C-alpha positions as CSV (number, residue, x, y, z in Angstrom):
1,M,-2.9,-16.5,-4.4
2,D,-1.8,-17.1,-8.0
3,D,0.6,-14.2,-7.8
4,A,2.4,-15.4,-4.7
5,E,5.4,-16.6,-6.6
6,Q,5.9,-13.2,-8.3
7,Y,5.3,-11.4,-5.0
8,C,7.9,-13.6,-3.4
9,E,10.5,-12.8,-6.0
10,W,9.9,-9.1,-5.6
11,I,9.9,-9.2,-1.8
12,N,13.2,-11.0,-1.9
13,D,14.7,-8.3,-4.1
14,A,16.7,-5.9,-1.8
15,E,15.9,-2.9,-4.0
16,V,12.2,-3.5,-3.6
17,N,12.4,-4.8,-0.1
18,K,14.1,-1.8,1.4
19,F,10.9,0.2,1.0
20,M,8.7,-2.4,2.8
21,V,7.9,-1.8,6.4
22,F,6.8,-5.3,7.1
23,S,9.6,-7.3,5.5
24,S,13.2,-7.4,6.5
25,H,14.1,-11.1,5.8
26,Q,14.0,-13.6,2.9
27,I,10.7,-15.4,2.4
28,G,9.8,-18.5,0.5
29,I,6.8,-19.2,-1.6
30,A,5.1,-21.2,1.1
31,G,5.7,-18.3,3.5
32,E,4.3,-15.8,1.1
33,K,1.2,-17.9,0.6
34,A,0.8,-18.3,4.4
35,I,1.0,-14.5,4.8
36,L,-1.7,-14.0,2.1
37,E,-3.9,-16.6,3.6
38,D,-3.6,-15.0,7.0
39,M,-4.4,-11.6,5.6
40,I,-7.5,-13.0,3.8
41,R,-8.6,-14.8,7.0
42,R,-8.3,-11.5,9.0
43,G,-10.4,-9.6,6.4
44,S,-7.7,-7.7,4.6
45,Q,-8.5,-6.3,1.2
46,I,-5.7,-7.3,-1.2
47,F,-5.4,-6.1,-4.8
48,A,-3.0,-6.8,-7.6
49,I,-1.7,-3.7,-9.5
50,I,-1.9,-4.4,-13.2
51,D,-0.6,-2.4,-16.1
52,K,-3.8,-2.1,-18.3
53,E,-1.9,-1.7,-21.5
54,K,0.1,-4.9,-21.2
55,D,-2.2,-6.8,-18.7
56,E,0.9,-7.3,-16.6
57,L,1.2,-7.7,-12.9
58,I,3.4,-4.9,-11.5
59,G,2.7,-4.8,-7.8
60,N,0.3,-5.1,-4.9
61,C,-1.7,-2.9,-2.5
62,S,-3.9,-3.7,0.5
63,L,-6.0,-2.4,3.3
64,F,-5.3,-4.4,6.4
65,D,-6.0,-4.4,10.2
66,I,-9.4,-3.1,9.2
67,D,-11.4,-2.0,12.2
68,H,-15.1,-1.7,11.1
69,L,-16.3,-0.5,14.5
70,N,-13.9,2.5,14.5
71,R,-13.9,2.7,10.6
72,K,-10.1,2.7,10.2
73,A,-7.5,0.6,8.5
74,E,-3.8,0.5,7.5
75,F,-2.6,0.8,3.9
76,G,0.3,-0.9,2.2
77,I,1.6,-0.9,-1.4
78,F,4.6,-1.9,-3.4
79,I,5.5,-1.7,-7.1
80,G,7.6,-4.8,-7.5
81,N,8.4,-4.4,-11.3
82,K,11.1,-1.7,-11.2
83,T,10.5,-0.6,-14.8
84,F,7.2,0.9,-13.6
85,W,8.8,2.9,-10.8
86,G,8.4,6.7,-10.9
87,K,5.7,6.6,-13.5
88,G,2.6,7.4,-11.4
89,Y,1.3,3.8,-11.0
90,G,1.7,3.8,-7.2
91,T,-0.1,7.1,-6.9
92,E,-3.0,6.0,-9.1
93,A,-3.3,2.7,-7.2
94,T,-3.2,4.6,-3.9
95,R,-6.0,6.9,-4.9
96,L,-8.1,4.0,-6.2
97,I,-7.7,2.0,-3.0
98,L,-8.5,5.1,-0.9
99,D,-11.6,5.6,-3.0
100,Y,-12.6,2.0,-2.3
101,G,-11.8,2.2,1.4
102,F,-13.7,5.4,2.0
103,N,-16.6,4.9,-0.4
104,I,-17.2,1.2,-0.5
105,L,-15.9,0.0,2.9
106,N,-17.1,3.3,4.6
107,L,-13.9,3.8,6.4
108,N,-13.1,7.2,8.1
109,S,-9.3,7.0,8.5
110,I,-6.6,5.2,6.6
111,M,-3.0,5.2,8.0
112,L,0.3,4.1,6.6
113,R,3.9,3.7,7.7
114,V,6.9,4.7,5.5
115,Y,10.6,5.0,6.1
116,S,12.1,8.5,6.0
117,Y,14.5,7.5,3.1
118,N,11.6,6.6,0.8
119,K,11.3,10.1,-0.7
120,R,9.4,8.9,-3.8
121,G,6.8,7.1,-1.7
122,I,6.3,10.0,0.6
123,R,5.7,12.4,-2.3
124,S,3.2,9.9,-3.8
125,Y,1.3,9.6,-0.5
126,E,1.3,13.4,-0.1
127,K,-0.1,13.7,-3.7
128,S,-2.9,11.3,-2.7
129,G,-3.8,13.4,0.4
130,F,-1.9,11.7,3.2
131,K,-0.5,13.9,6.0
132,V,2.3,13.2,8.4
133,I,1.0,12.5,11.9
134,G,4.1,11.4,13.7
135,S,7.2,9.2,13.6
136,H,9.1,6.5,15.4
137,R,12.6,7.9,15.5
138,E,15.5,5.7,14.3
139,A,13.1,2.7,13.9
140,K,15.0,1.3,10.9
141,I,18.7,0.5,11.0
142,I,20.6,-0.4,7.9
143,G,24.3,-0.8,8.5
144,S,25.3,2.1,10.7
145,K,22.6,4.4,9.4
146,K,19.3,5.0,11.3
147,Y,16.1,6.1,9.8
148,D,12.7,7.2,11.1
149,E,9.5,5.3,10.5
150,I,7.0,8.0,9.5
151,Y,3.2,7.7,10.2
152,M,0.8,9.3,7.7
153,D,-3.0,9.3,7.5
154,I,-5.9,10.6,5.6
155,L,-9.5,11.1,6.6
156,A,-12.6,10.5,4.5
157,G,-13.5,14.2,4.6
158,E,-10.1,15.1,3.1
159,F,-10.4,12.7,0.2
160,E,-12.1,13.5,-3.2
161,S,-13.5,10.5,-5.0
162,I,-11.8,9.9,-8.3
163,Y,-13.7,6.8,-9.5
164,I,-16.5,5.5,-7.3
165,R,-18.4,8.8,-7.5
166,K,-18.2,8.7,-11.3
167,V,-19.5,5.2,-11.4
168,M,-22.4,5.9,-9.1
169,E,-23.4,9.1,-10.9
170,S,-23.2,7.6,-14.4
171,G,-26.5,5.6,-13.7
172,K,-28.7,8.7,-13.3
């Protein structure tokens, strides 16, 4: 909740916002806090992405719409601080939250949505093990251009733990 003001600034930045599936309008701090409160109330797992070297907030990622019965969730991420774009932070954060989702929450399937023009994001998701499972054609319109919304997912059996397994095995 303490990061809501920074998130709000990033979400209202058109360069950052264009990659977000959930946001297509301006949002105030009260609105961002309400969104975070609603996500928390519904059991979403929300994490700040921090640069360890500088102890600086650079983005956010979450697992939401978590269905414990069917062991599935949806994933979302953004790197709001543009100086950290293209440096692997998003891929690392994605792999860490997948590790958490599969090995702590015991999920079986994690899905995401991404616009077809977000080539950097798609490459990052593929590096993390996500596979394309379908698309909603021409779901995003910007000016006169139309873009597909791509659906990707990864299953627990397709993911290799990068952190949790090491932590658990280090106590032998």
